[in-house]
C-alpha positions as CSV (number, residue, x, y, z in Angstrom):
1,M,127.7,102.9,168.8
2,N,131.0,104.7,169.4
3,E,129.6,106.7,172.3
4,F,128.0,103.6,173.7
5,L,131.3,101.7,173.7
6,K,133.1,104.7,175.2
7,K,130.6,105.3,177.9
8,N,129.7,101.8,179.0
9,Y,133.0,99.9,178.3
10,Q,135.6,102.8,178.4
11,F,136.9,101.9,175.0
12,S,139.4,104.2,173.5
13,D,139.1,105.6,169.9
14,Y,141.8,103.2,168.9
15,Q,140.0,100.2,170.3
16,I,136.8,101.3,168.5
17,A,138.7,101.7,165.3
18,V,140.2,98.2,165.7
19,L,136.8,96.7,166.3
20,G,135.5,98.5,163.2
21,F,138.4,97.2,161.1
22,M,137.8,93.7,162.3
23,A,134.0,93.9,161.6
24,K,134.7,95.2,158.0
25,T,137.4,92.5,157.4
26,L,135.1,89.7,158.7
27,A,132.2,91.0,156.6
28,S,134.4,91.3,153.5
29,E,135.9,87.8,153.8
30,L,132.6,86.1,154.6
31,S,130.9,87.8,151.7
32,K,133.6,86.6,149.3
33,L,133.4,83.1,150.6
34,L,129.5,83.0,150.4
35,I,129.4,84.5,146.9
36,M,132.0,81.9,145.7
37,G,130.1,79.2,147.6
38,F,127.0,80.1,145.6
39,I,129.0,80.1,142.4
40,F,130.5,76.7,143.1
41,R,127.3,75.3,144.7
42,D,127.3,72.3,142.3
43,R,130.7,71.4,143.8
44,L,130.1,72.7,147.3
45,G,132.0,69.8,149.1
46,I,135.0,70.3,146.9
47,Y,134.8,74.1,147.4
48,V,134.7,73.7,151.2
49,A,137.7,71.4,151.0
50,A,139.6,73.9,148.9
51,V,138.8,76.8,151.2
52,T,139.8,74.7,154.2
53,V,143.3,74.0,152.8
54,M,143.6,77.6,151.6
55,I,142.7,79.0,155.0
56,F,145.3,76.8,156.8
57,L,148.1,77.9,154.5
58,R,147.0,81.5,154.0
59,T,146.7,82.2,157.8
60,A,150.2,80.7,158.3
61,T,152.2,82.1,155.3
62,G,150.1,84.9,153.9
63,G,150.8,85.8,150.2
64,L,149.5,88.3,147.7
65,H,147.2,91.0,149.0
66,C,144.9,93.2,146.9
67,K,144.0,96.8,147.7
68,T,140.3,96.7,146.8
69,Y,137.4,94.4,147.5
70,I,136.7,93.7,143.8
71,S,140.3,93.0,142.9
72,C,140.6,90.7,145.9
73,F,137.3,88.9,145.0
74,L,138.5,88.5,141.4
75,V,141.9,87.1,142.4
76,S,140.2,84.8,144.9
77,F,137.7,83.6,142.3
78,I,140.3,82.9,139.7
79,Y,142.4,81.0,142.3
80,M,139.4,78.9,143.3
81,F,138.2,78.4,139.7
82,L,141.7,77.1,138.7
83,A,141.9,74.9,141.8
84,I,138.4,73.4,141.5
85,M,137.6,73.4,137.8
86,V,140.7,73.7,135.6
87,M,143.7,72.2,137.3
88,P,142.1,68.9,138.3
89,M,141.7,68.2,134.6
90,I,145.5,67.9,134.4
91,P,146.4,64.3,135.3
92,V,149.4,64.1,137.7
93,N,150.5,60.7,138.9
94,K,150.8,60.1,142.6
95,V,154.6,60.0,142.7
96,F,154.9,63.3,140.9
97,Q,152.3,64.8,143.2
98,L,154.3,63.7,146.3
99,I,157.5,65.3,144.8
100,L,155.7,68.5,144.0
101,L,154.1,68.6,147.5
102,F,157.5,68.1,149.1
103,I,158.9,71.0,147.0
104,C,155.9,73.1,148.1
105,M,156.5,72.2,151.7
106,L,160.1,73.5,151.5
107,C,159.1,76.6,149.5
108,N,156.4,77.5,152.1
109,Y,158.9,77.1,154.9
110,Y,161.7,79.1,153.3
111,V,159.7,81.8,151.5
112,G,156.9,82.4,153.9
113,P,155.4,84.2,155.6
114,V,154.7,87.2,153.4
115,T,152.5,89.8,155.2
116,S,150.5,92.7,153.7
117,T,151.8,96.2,153.8
118,V,149.4,97.2,156.6
119,H,150.8,94.7,159.0
120,L,153.8,95.3,161.2
121,P,156.8,92.9,160.7
122,L,156.2,89.7,162.5
123,K,158.2,88.8,165.6
124,D,160.8,86.1,165.2
125,G,158.8,83.7,167.4
126,V,155.7,84.2,165.3
127,V,157.7,83.7,162.1
128,K,159.1,80.4,163.4
129,R,155.6,79.2,164.5
130,V,153.9,79.9,161.2
131,K,156.7,78.4,159.2
132,I,156.4,75.2,161.2
133,Q,152.6,75.3,161.0
134,A,152.7,75.5,157.1
135,F,155.4,72.8,157.0
136,L,153.5,70.4,159.2
137,F,150.2,71.0,157.4
138,I,151.7,70.2,154.0
139,F,153.6,67.3,155.5
140,F,150.4,65.7,156.8
141,F,148.8,66.4,153.4
142,I,151.7,64.5,151.8
143,V,151.0,61.6,154.1
144,A,147.3,61.7,153.3
145,T,148.0,61.8,149.6
146,Y,150.2,58.8,149.9
147,I,147.7,56.8,152.0
148,V,144.3,57.8,150.7
149,P,143.3,56.6,147.2
150,E,143.0,59.3,144.6
151,N,139.8,61.3,145.0
152,P,138.5,64.8,144.1
153,Y,139.3,66.2,147.6
154,I,142.9,65.1,147.6
155,T,143.2,66.4,144.1
156,V,141.8,69.9,144.9
157,G,143.9,70.1,148.0
158,F,147.0,69.3,145.9
159,W,146.2,72.1,143.4
160,V,145.4,74.6,146.2
161,I,148.8,73.9,147.7
162,I,150.5,74.3,144.3
163,L,148.6,77.6,143.6
164,H,149.2,78.9,147.1
165,T,153.0,78.2,146.8
166,L,153.1,80.0,143.5
167,Q,151.3,83.1,144.8
168,L,153.5,83.0,147.9
169,V,156.7,83.0,145.8
170,A,155.2,85.8,143.6
171,A,154.4,87.9,146.7
172,R,157.9,87.4,148.0
173,I,159.4,88.5,144.7
174,I,157.1,91.6,144.4
175,K,157.7,92.7,148.0
176,K,161.5,92.1,148.0
177,G,163.3,95.2,149.3
178,E,160.2,97.1,150.4
179,P,160.8,98.9,153.7
180,Y,158.1,97.0,155.6
181,E,159.6,93.6,154.6
182,R,161.1,91.6,157.5
183,E,164.4,89.7,157.2
184,I,164.0,86.0,156.5
185,V,164.6,84.2,159.8
186,E,165.6,80.6,159.8
187,V,164.5,78.2,162.5
188,E,167.5,76.9,164.4
């Protein structure tokens, strides 16, 4: 395959390595999502809603990163299990949900993004964009929580935002002072 790409498309070794990395990453992430989808098949709609909220936040602000596939799968499974099965059993009235979501919105804005050690520091423009992206996503979720009657999808989204914010803060604390860490840049 490498020789085919080099010969027919003039790809460099670096470009081929990037393609290989992307393919492995995509296969890894999809396999985890499919395995957990099978595990949560009885609550598949709730699982899809949880994954959707998680993807919007995770792609914007990052968070904790594991070094191995199995540790990443276990952390992801525990995260989803808590968000789908355990945390929704805790009753939280709507006013307190809105207050906690507002706090999460601010935390995601001021704490994020937290990138993995394999990524280069983000450029200031990208930092501003992803901060605003997470802020707006949670803001619109707050509006939806206020307008929409309580239902399992709003509840699971609420808990995903709470868990995401907690792991984001934990990632920031763990990575503080590491040489790859960028300076926190505020939007002006």
